[in-house]
C-alpha positions in Angstrom: 7.1 6.4 -20.5 3.8 6.2 -21.9 0.5 6.1 -19.9 -2.6 4.8 -21.2 -5.8 5.2 -19.7 -7.7 2.1 -20.7 -11.4 2.9 -19.1 -12.5 2.9 -15.3 -9.3 2.4 -13.4 -7.3 0.3 -16.0 -3.8 1.8 -17.0 -1.2 0.7 -19.2 2.4 1.9 -18.4 4.9 1.4 -21.2 8.5 1.9 -22.3 10.6 0.8 -24.9 11.3 -2.5 -23.0 8.6 -3.2 -20.8 4.5 -3.1 -20.5 2.7 -2.9 -17.1 -1.1 -3.2 -16.5 -2.9 -1.9 -13.7 -6.5 -3.2 -12.7 -6.9 -4.6 -16.4 -10.9 -4.5 -16.4 -11.6 -4.5 -20.1 -14.0 -7.2 -21.0 -17.4 -6.2 -19.9 -16.1 -2.6 -19.1 -18.5 -0.1 -21.3 -15.6 2.4 -21.2 -13.0 0.2 -22.7 -12.2 0.5 -26.4 -9.2 -2.2 -26.2 -9.9 -5.8 -25.2 -7.5 -8.3 -23.3 -6.2 -9.4 -26.5 -4.9 -5.9 -27.3 -2.1 -5.9 -24.4 1.1 -7.7 -23.8 2.1 -7.1 -20.3 5.1 -8.9 -18.7 3.5 -7.8 -15.4 -0.2 -7.1 -14.1 -0.4 -5.3 -10.9 -4.0 -5.2 -8.7 -4.9 -2.9 -6.2 -7.5 -5.3 -5.1 -9.7 -8.4 -6.2 -13.1 -6.7 -7.1 -14.2 -7.9 -10.5 -13.9 -4.3 -11.8 -10.3 -4.4 -11.0 -9.3 -8.0 -11.4 -11.2 -8.0 -14.6 -9.4 -10.0 -17.2 -6.2 -10.8 -15.1 -6.3 -14.4 -15.4 -7.0 -14.4 -19.2 -4.2 -12.1 -19.7 -1.6 -13.6 -17.6 -2.3 -17.1 -19.0 -1.7 -15.9 -22.6 1.1 -13.6 -22.1 2.9 -15.4 -18.8 2.6 -12.3 -17.0 3.7 -12.1 -13.4 0.7 -11.0 -11.2 1.8 -8.4 -8.6 -0.6 -8.2 -5.7 -1.5 -8.8 -2.2 -0.5 -12.3 -0.9 -3.8 -13.4 -0.6 -4.9 -12.5 -4.3 -1.6 -14.0 -5.5 -2.3 -17.3 -3.7 -5.8 -17.4 -5.1 -4.7 -17.0 -8.7 -2.1 -19.6 -8.2 -5.0 -22.0 -8.0 -6.0 -21.3 -11.6 -2.6 -21.3 -13.0 -1.5 -17.9 -12.7 2.1 -17.3 -11.5 2.7 -13.9 -8.9 4.6 -11.9 -6.6 2.7 -11.5 -3.4 3.2 -8.3 -1.5 1.3 -6.0 1.5 0.9 -2.9 2.5 4.0 -0.8 2.9 6.1 -3.2 1.0 8.2 -2.4 -1.9 10.1 -4.7 -4.4 12.4 -4.1 -7.5 11.3 -6.0 -10.5 13.2 -5.5 -14.1 10.8 -2.7 -15.2 11.1 -0.9 -11.9 10.0 -0.6 -8.2 6.6 -1.3 -6.8 5.5 0.0 -3.5 2.1 -0.7 -1.8 0.2 2.0 -0.1 -3.0 2.0 2.2 -6.3 2.3 0.5 -9.9 2.5 2.6 -12.1 0.3 0.9 -13.2 -3.3 1.0 -11.5 -6.5 -0.9 -12.9 -9.8 -1.9 -13.3 -11.9 -4.9 -16.6 -11.7 -6.7 -17.1 -15.4 -5.3 -16.8 -13.8 -1.9 -13.2 -15.2 -1.3 -11.0 -12.8 0.9 -8.4 -10.7 -1.1 -6.6 -9.4 1.8 -6.2 -5.5 2.2 -7.3 -3.2 -0.7 -4.2 -1.2 -1.6 -3.0 1.9 -3.8 0.4 1.3 -5.4 3.4 3.5 -6.3 5.0 2.5 -9.5 8.2 3.6 -10.6 8.8 2.9 -14.1 11.0 4.6 -16.9 12.1 7.3 -14.4 8.5 8.5 -13.4 6.7 7.8 -10.4 3.3 7.0 -10.5 0.8 6.6 -7.6 -2.6 4.9 -8.5 -4.6 5.1 -5.4 -7.0 2.2 -5.9 -10.5 2.7 -4.7 -10.2 4.7 -1.8 -11.6 7.2 0.6 -9.6 10.3 1.3 -7.3 9.7 4.1 -4.8 12.5 5.5 -1.8 10.0 5.2 -2.0 10.4 1.5 0.3 13.3 2.4 2.9 10.7 3.3 2.6 9.5 0.1 3.2 13.0 -1.7 6.4 13.2 0.2 7.9 10.4 -2.0 7.8 12.9 -4.9 4.9 11.8 -7.5 4.9 12.5 -10.6 1.6 11.5 -12.0 -1.4 10.7 -9.5 -4.5 8.6 -10.6 -7.2 9.4 -8.2 -10.8 8.0 -8.2 -13.3 10.8 -8.6 -16.5 8.7 -8.9 -18.1 8.8 -5.6 -20.4 6.2 -4.0 -17.8 3.4 -3.7 -14.7 5.8 -3.6 -14.1 9.5 -2.8 -15.7 11.9 -5.1 -14.4 15.0 -7.0 -14.5 17.2 -3.7 -12.2 14.7 -1.8 -10.3 13.9 -4.8 -9.4 17.6 -4.9 -8.3 17.6 -1.4 -6.1 14.6 -2.2 -4.3 16.6 -4.9 -3.7 19.0 -2.0 -2.0 16.5 0.0 0.1 14.7 -2.5 1.0 17.6 -4.7 2.0 15.5 -7.7 3.2 17.2 -11.0 -0.1 15.9 -12.5 -3.4 14.3 -11.9 -5.6 11.9 -14.0 -9.1 10.9 -12.9 -10.1 7.5 -12.7 -13.0 5.2 -11.5 -15.9 7.4 -12.8 -18.5 7.3 -15.7 -18.6 3.4 -15.9 -21.8 2.8 -14.3 -24.6 5.5 -13.4 -23.9 5.5 -9.8 -20.3 6.9 -10.2 -21.2 9.5 -13.1 -18.9 12.6 -12.8 -18.0 15.4 -14.9 -14.2 15.2 -15.1 -13.7 18.1 -17.0 -15.4 20.1 -14.3 -12.8 18.3 -11.8 -9.8 19.2 -14.0 -11.0 22.9 -13.8 -11.1 22.8 -10.3 -7.4 21.1 -9.9 -6.2 24.0 -12.2 -7.8 26.6 -10.3 -6.6 25.0 -7.1 -3.0 25.4 -7.9 -0.1 24.4 -9.7 -1.0 20.7 -10.8 -1.9 19.7 -14.3 -5.1 18.0 -14.8 -5.6 15.1 -17.7 -9.0 14.1 -17.9 -7.8 11.2 -20.5 -10.5 9.4 -22.7 -10.5 5.5 -22.8 -7.6 4.8 -25.2 -5.9 7.8 -24.9 -2.1 8.6 -23.7 0.0 10.6 -22.2 3.8 10.7 -22.6 5.8 11.4 -19.5 
């Protein structure tokens, strides 16, 4: 399975047969090196409805026919724009043709850019191509991340930007709780308020234990 960091919190998961995009904020994203026309997913997963995560979902879904997997409130709202979806909620799991999706809690807020309520903000575990990926979404540190870790996480995508999510110190504690095989920092550097040194975070992760940390540049991929 190939994981590509697309900038901010946008991630593409791709196998020989399937392509899945999480939080496809590409247009207007100063970190992105690819646009919405450069992806061809069968499914789009949304952790929440803020503009820097919802991003190009509607445009991509209408072009490719992708199914949006998100909270029931997000799916219902996007249905009014002609987008098909599969509504879920915290703790639920569903099998799709590419693999299994389980939504987890996230401590954050959640509304569309126009103020419409988007349901609970969530993290998500995606099982695809024999790999279990945890995308934490926008979240603060919380102790139940240890329960997420008990599932056996291969790769954890953790926000480090601070201000709106946990920062590097709390993300390092999250690594200890989750104990994944590898970590990829996300949600940093896009705006001045979330500037962080991802390389310094990677060094701290490496020094703390046996977890690999990969501070990927936008457009860079990791084979898993």
